[in-house]
N, C-alpha and C positions, 0 to 999 in steps of 0.2 A: 327420584333415582332408584331409590329400593324398587318400586314397582315397575321400572323400565327392566333393571336387573332381572328381576322374576320372570319377566316376560322373554328377555332372551334367553335364560336358562330354560324356561319351558321350550321354547322354540328349539334349542340344541337338543334337546333330549326328544322331541318329538320327531326330529329328523333322523336321529341315530335309532329310535326305534323303527322307523319305517323301514330304515334302510335294512335293518336285521332281521326284521319279520318277512324273511324271504327264503327260508331253508325247507327241504322235504326230507322226512325220515321214512324209512321201510325196513321195517325188521324182517329177516329172513323168514321167520313163521308166518308172516302175513301174506307173502307173496301167494298170487293165484296162478296155478299151473296149467299148462295145456301140453299139446305136442308140438316137436319142433317141425315135424314133416306129418301134418294131418292126414295126410293120404296113405300112410303106413301103419296108422292106428298104435296100437300098444307096443308095436315093433319099431316104433320112433321113440328117440329119448324124448323125455319131458322138457319142457321149457316155459319159463316166466318171464316176461318183460319186469325190468325195474323202471325203465324209462323209455320213452318213445312209443314206437308200434312196429313191430317187424313185418306186419302184412302191408305197412305202408311205404311210400318213399321219403320216409324221413330217418334220420339218425337213432339207433337205438341200442340200448343194453340190456343183455338179457341174462338170466341163469340157465343153464342146461344139464339135466341129471341124465347118467348114464348107468345101465346095469353091468355088472360083472360080467366079463367076456363078450360085451357088445362089440360088433365090428361090421360097418357099414358096407354095403356092395359100392365098388367105383361109381363116383359121382363128380359132378360139378356143382358150382354155384354161379349165380347170376353176377354175384359181387363178392368183393374182398372183405375178409373179417380179421378180427383179431381174438385170441383165446387166452384167458389166463387161468391156470388150474388152480382150482380151491381146494379139492379133495380128490383123494385117489391116483391113478395112473392113466395117462392118456398117450395116444399116439395119433399121429396126423402127418400122413406122408403119401408120395406114390405108393400105387397099389403093391409093387414089386418090392419095395425098400424093407429093410430087415426093421425089425420094431426096435424104437427108441421110446422107452416109457418115460413119460414127464411127469414128476410129483409136483406136490402143491408148490406154488408160485413161480413153476416155469411159465414160459410166455411162447406163443407161435402166431404165426400170421398164416392165413390162406387166401391165395389170390384167386380172384373172379377167372373163372375158364379152366382152370388147372385140375386135371382128373384126380383123384386122391381117394383114400380111405380115412375115416376115423375110427378108432378102437380103445376100449376102456378095459384095465385089468384090475382095479381095487376093489375093495370088497364095497363101497359105495363111491361113484364118481361124480363130481361136481365143478363146472367151469364157469367163468365169467365171459360170456361171448359179446364183442360190439362190432355194429357197422355204423357207415359213416351215410349210407343212404341205404334204401330199399327198394322194394320189399326182399326179406331174405327167403329166396327161391331154391330147391334141391332140383336138379336137371340130371338126364341120363349122360355117362361118359361119352357117349357118341355125339354128343353138341359140344364136346370141349373146343378151347379157343385160347389163344395166348394174348394177354392185354399188356404184356411187357413188363408187368411186376414180378417179383421174385419171392417165394416164400422164406420164413426164417421159424428154425426152431431154436430155443434157448432153455436148455436145461436149468433147473433152479441154481445148480452147482457153477453155472457159468455166467449168472447175472453178476455185473459189475456195480459194487455199492461204493457210494462216495461219503465220508463224513462232513462235520460242519468245517473241516478246515479245506474241504475240495468242492463245496457247493455254497452258494450263500443264501440257498433257499431254506437253509437250515441252520438251528442254532443247538448248542449243547452236546453233550457226549452219548446222549440216548436215542438218538435219532440217526438215521442213514437213508440215502434215496439212491435209485436207480432211474436213469433216462430211458424209457422203453423206445419210444416213437415221436416223430413229427410229422405232420401233414404237408408234403411236398408244396401243394399249393396255398396252403395257408398255415404258415409256420407259426401263428400263435397257438395252434391246437396240438397240445401235446400230452404224452402219456408218460406217468412215472410210477414206479411204486416206491412206498415208504416201509421202511423198517422202524417199528419201537422196540427198544429194550425192555425187558420185563421190569416193571416199576415205574415206566416213563408217564408222566401227565404233561401234556403240552397243549400249547394253544396254535391252532392254524388258522390264519388270516389270510382274507382274500378280497379282491376286488373285482373279480373275473365277472364277465357277464356268462359265461357258464362254466360252473365247477361242479363234478360229480365225482363221486368217490365209492367204491365198494370194498368190503371188508374181506379180505382174503385169506388171512390165517388168523387164528385164537380170536378169542372175543375181546372186544373194547368196551369201556363205559364212554358214551357220548353225553353231552350237553352243549346248548347254544345259548344264546341271548332269548331267541324265542322258542326254544325246547330246553326251559331251565331244569326239568326233573331228569336226572341222569337215566339214561337207559342202555341196558346192555346189548350190544350187538354181536349176534354170532356171526360168522363167516357167510357170505353172501347176503348181509344187508347193506343198506345203500343209505347215502345222505349227499345234499346237494344241496346248492346256493345260488343266488344270483345278485350280482351287486356287493356291497359291504357285509361282510360276514365274519365271526369268528366261531371255529367250532372247536372244542374243547375235547381232547382224547385222552383216556388214560387206560393203560394195560397192566395187567397182573402178570402175564407171561409175555415172552416176545411176541409180537404181533405184525401184521403187514397189510396194508391198505393200498388199493389202486386208486390213482388219480387221473381223470380226464379233465384239461382245463384250457381256457382260451387266453388265460391272464396269468400274471404273476400271483405267488403265494409265498407265505412266510411261515415257519413252524418253530417256534421257540418254547 
C-alpha cells in the first residue's frame, strides 16, 4: 500500500513538473538588436524580436527604440500592428494630424495600408510592437489602401482600469486590469494590461496554450516553478508559458505588464 502511494505521489509530481517546465524568460538587457527597416540603416529605429520573427509570416512581438526627434516619412505597412509605449513620448497618426504625444503605458493600433507617420520626442523612446502575421514591411505612401480597419490611439490617462470587484480575473486590492483588444476572427486571443501596486506580490496562474507577457513599467521580480531563482526584470523584458504554469511577480514600485493570451488566467 505504501509502495503504491509512493508511486502515485511520484507520478503526480512528475506530471506537475513536466507541465510547469514550459516557460521562457528574456531579460531586456539580453535582447539582440537590429534595424526595424534595414534599408534605411542607422536612420531606422532599432528593433529586437522578443518572440516570433518579424521577417517571416508568423505572429511576432518586438521591441523598437527611437531616438529623440525621430520622425518617419509618410509610409504604410503591409500588415496591422499594435503598439504599447514603454518609455518616452510617441506619436502615430495621419501625416497632417496634430501631434498627440503618448507617454508610457499608452496604446495604439496601426492598420495595414493606411498612410501615417511615427515620431518620438522623449530623451529615450521604447515601445513594444506586436503583429499577428508577417512579414513586417515598410512601403511607400503611394501604395496606400483601405483594409476596412480603423486605427486607435489611447493615451495612458484614458485607459480604463478595473479592480477585483469588476473583473473575475484578478483578486485582492493591489491588482488592476485593462482589456485592450480582442481578435474578431478568434475571440480567444486577447490583450490586457495588468497594474501592480507598490509592494504587491502575486501569483499569475494560466493553462493557456499561448501566454506571453512583457514588462511595460517599472522593474518586477520574477520566478516560477522551472525558473525558481528570482530575476529582476526591467521594462522590455519578456516571459511566456505554454499549458499549466504559475508565474510569481513582485513589485517594489507601481508596475505594469502587458499580456497576450489565448486562454483564461487568474491573478491572486
